[in-house]
C-alpha positions, 0 to 999 in steps of 0.5 A, spaced: 046 428 811 039 429 812 035 427 819 031 422 815 038 419 812 041 419 819 035 416 822 035 410 817 042 409 818 041 408 825 035 404 824 039 399 819 045 399 825 040 396 830 037 391 825 044 388 824 045 387 831 038 384 832 039 379 826 046 377 828 048 376 821 044 375 814 043 368 813 047 364 808 041 361 804 034 361 805 034 355 809 038 358 815 034 360 820 034 367 824 037 366 831 033 369 837 037 374 841 037 377 848 041 383 850 045 382 856 051 385 860 058 381 860 060 381 868 066 376 867 071 373 862 073 366 864 078 365 858 078 366 850 071 362 849 067 363 856 064 369 859 059 370 865 053 375 863 048 378 868 041 376 865 036 381 870 040 379 876 042 372 874 049 370 873 050 365 867 056 362 864 056 362 857 060 358 852 061 361 845 059 357 839 063 354 833 070 356 837 075 353 841 081 357 844 087 355 847 086 353 854 088 357 860 083 356 866 082 348 867 087 346 873 088 339 871 090 342 864 097 346 862 096 353 859 096 352 851 100 356 846 096 363 845 091 361 850 093 368 854 092 372 848 086 369 846 083 370 854 086 377 854 083 379 847 076 377 849 077 380 856 079 387 852 073 387 848 067 384 852 068 385 859 063 390 862 060 391 855 052 390 853 052 384 848 047 381 844 047 373 845 044 369 839 041 362 840 041 356 835 034 353 834 032 348 840 033 341 839 040 342 834 045 336 835 049 338 841 043 342 845 043 348 848 047 347 854 054 343 854 056 338 858 059 343 864 052 346 864 054 352 860 049 356 856 051 355 848 051 362 845 053 367 839 056 373 842 054 379 838 057 386 840 054 393 839 057 394 832 054 387 830 060 383 830 059 376 831 064 375 836 065 368 836 067 368 828 071 374 830 076 369 834 076 364 829 078 370 823 083 373 827 087 366 829 085 367 837 081 360 836 079 354 832 073 352 829 069 348 833 065 343 829 063 337 834 056 339 833 053 342 827 051 349 827 048 354 822 053 359 821 058 353 820 061 354 813 063 361 815 067 359 821 070 353 816 072 359 811 074 364 817 079 358 820 082 357 813 083 364 811 087 365 818 091 358 817 093 361 810 095 367 813 099 365 819 095 369 824 095 368 832 095 360 834 097 358 826 103 362 826 109 356 826 115 361 828 111 364 834 109 357 836 116 354 836 119 360 840 113 359 845 115 351 846 122 353 848 122 357 854 129 359 852 127 362 846 120 366 849 121 373 850 123 376 856 118 382 857 112 379 860 105 382 859 099 380 864 094 379 860 089 381 865 092 388 867 095 390 861 101 391 864 108 389 862 114 387 866 122 387 865 126 382 868 128 384 875 122 389 876 117 387 882 112 382 880 116 379 874 115 372 876 109 372 880 105 373 874 100 367 873 102 362 867 095 363 864 096 371 864 103 371 861 104 374 854 111 374 852 114 380 848 121 380 845 121 388 846 118 393 850 116 396 843 112 390 841 109 390 848 107 397 847 104 397 840 100 391 843 097 396 848 101 394 854 104 399 859 110 398 863 110 397 870 112 403 875 117 399 879 
């Protein structure tokens, strides 16, 4: 590849991140973006970013992942998996926040004081949409948003493929404690425990990811507890 070709290729990649995603139609607006650092992951669809020294809680637009972090609400099926996926992909990473135009229904800040934004990773992936596409969350359609059609299509495809929270067999097994896998992974640490190991019963429910076998845990990226 020539030097000019390399420069053009890099420039194209940067442009993709800045613009988020190409518009679906001429009527769809370009979205304002802001580069920031992910300081904390609260759950699958909520993160905390450092904006020049100011910590801001961000609620991802267009996606609703199962609950894990609300004290008054029980942990929901596939919530720990969604939280772990977001933590593994975003924690400690530089990302671009992309904002819907001002004045849209639903506003720019939700009822809990969280700033609403899309999160765009360094490779140009709309992470909000990725959560829906892979079955980690549902399309959240309470208020209209400019990329809504893409989220609806991604949810339909995930449902048809039985991905993540749409996997009926896995949901059924999770709903019956006697059928849950006995190998427990900690979604926060990336370590799995076997029955009888120290810490097996101490893993918080919001971080518990159940596996049928050790091999399944290893393939998911987990490592075995030392004792």
